[in-house]
N, C-alpha and C positions, 0 to 999 in steps of 0.2 A: 580015262582022261581025267587028269587032276584039275581042280578048280580052286580059286580063292586062296585062303590062308594055307590050306593043305598043299597046294601047288608050290607056294613060296617055301614052306617048311621043308618039303622033300627036295626041292631044287637046291636050297642052301645046304642041307645035310649031305647031299651027294655031289656037290660041286657041279650041278646041272646034269649029271648022268641021268637022273630022273627029273623030267620036267622041261629040259631044254627043247626037246622035240615034243611040243604040246600035242600036235597031230602030225601025221605024215606030211612033210614038206612045210610045216608051220612052226618055226622056231620061236622060243620065248626067252625073255630075259627077266631079271628081277630089278625093279626100280624102287629106290628108297627116296622119298621126299620128306621134308619137314612139314608137319601140319602147320598151316598158316595161322591158326588160332591157338592150337595146343602146344606147338613146338615139338610134338612127339614124332618119332619116326613112323612113317607110313610106307608099308611095303606092298607091292603087287607085282604079279607076273603079267607081262605084256608081249604081244607079238612084235617082232622086230625084223628089220633087215639092216644090212650095213651099206653105207654110202661114204666113200672117201675115208674109210677106216673108222667111221663113227656109227654107232647104232642109231636107227631112226624108228620112232614109234608114232602111233596115231591116237589122238585124244578123241576117239569116236563116241564113247559113252553109248554105244549101240544105236546112235542116231537120236538120242534124247535131245530135248530142246536146250539143255544146259551142258556146259563143259563138265567133264568128270572132276571130282575133287582133287585128284592127283595133279591135274593140269593147273587148277587154281593154286595149288600149293607151290608148284614150280614157278608160276608167275610171280608169286610173293617172294620166293627164294629159289633162284635158278640153279644153285649148287645142289647136286644130287649124287647119290651113290648108285652104281650100276654093277650088276653081276651078269656076265655072259659066260655060261659054262663055269669053269673054275676061275675065270678072270674077273677080279673085282677091282673097280677103280672109281675115282671121283670124276664127275663130269659137270659141265655147265650146259644147261638146257636152253635151247633157243628155238623159236617157232620159225619154220621156213616160210618164205613168202614168194609170190610171183612165179617165175619159171622154175625156180628150184623146187617150190612146193609142188607144182604140177608134175615134175619129173619124179619126185619122191612119192607122190600119191600113186602114180602109175606103178611104181616098183612095189609099193605096199599092197596095192589091189591085186597084183599078180599072185601074191602069196595068200591073201585073204580077200577074195572077191566081194564078200559081204560089205566091205567098206563102201562100195559103190551103191549098195542098197540103202545103207545108213544115210547117205546124202539126201535120199528122197523122203526121209522121215523128219528132217529138220531144216530150218531156215538158216541156221548158223553155218559159217564155214568151219568145217572140222579141221582143227589144227594138226599139222604134221610137225613133229618135234625131233630135232637133231640133238643128240647127247654127245657133246664134244669133250673129249678127254682133257683134263687139266693137269 
């Protein structure tokens, strides 16, 4: 199982042939945000599902008390780049709310049940992010 920078590198090199299926039944994409302080590209592989033709990711940070850096980056600049397999595109990130969030959370927890465990580790509402193609 690939992790971190190695996961991103192999994913990009192989157009997702290596890395899209992070674990059996658990697909991953590569998200590129702009660092909110540095302005540098920040890339990471994240578990995703599709909803209405758009990838959806969860800013769980493993249930840590603070949002992950990538989520803070996209709050500062919601225009991101996404790679799903060989498909690369620009997207605008938005945080789902209310009933939409609840439905997307359930969809994401079906593929990665640990998300439900992460909610028990933190008081923050874990953001669910929709990456809408632009």
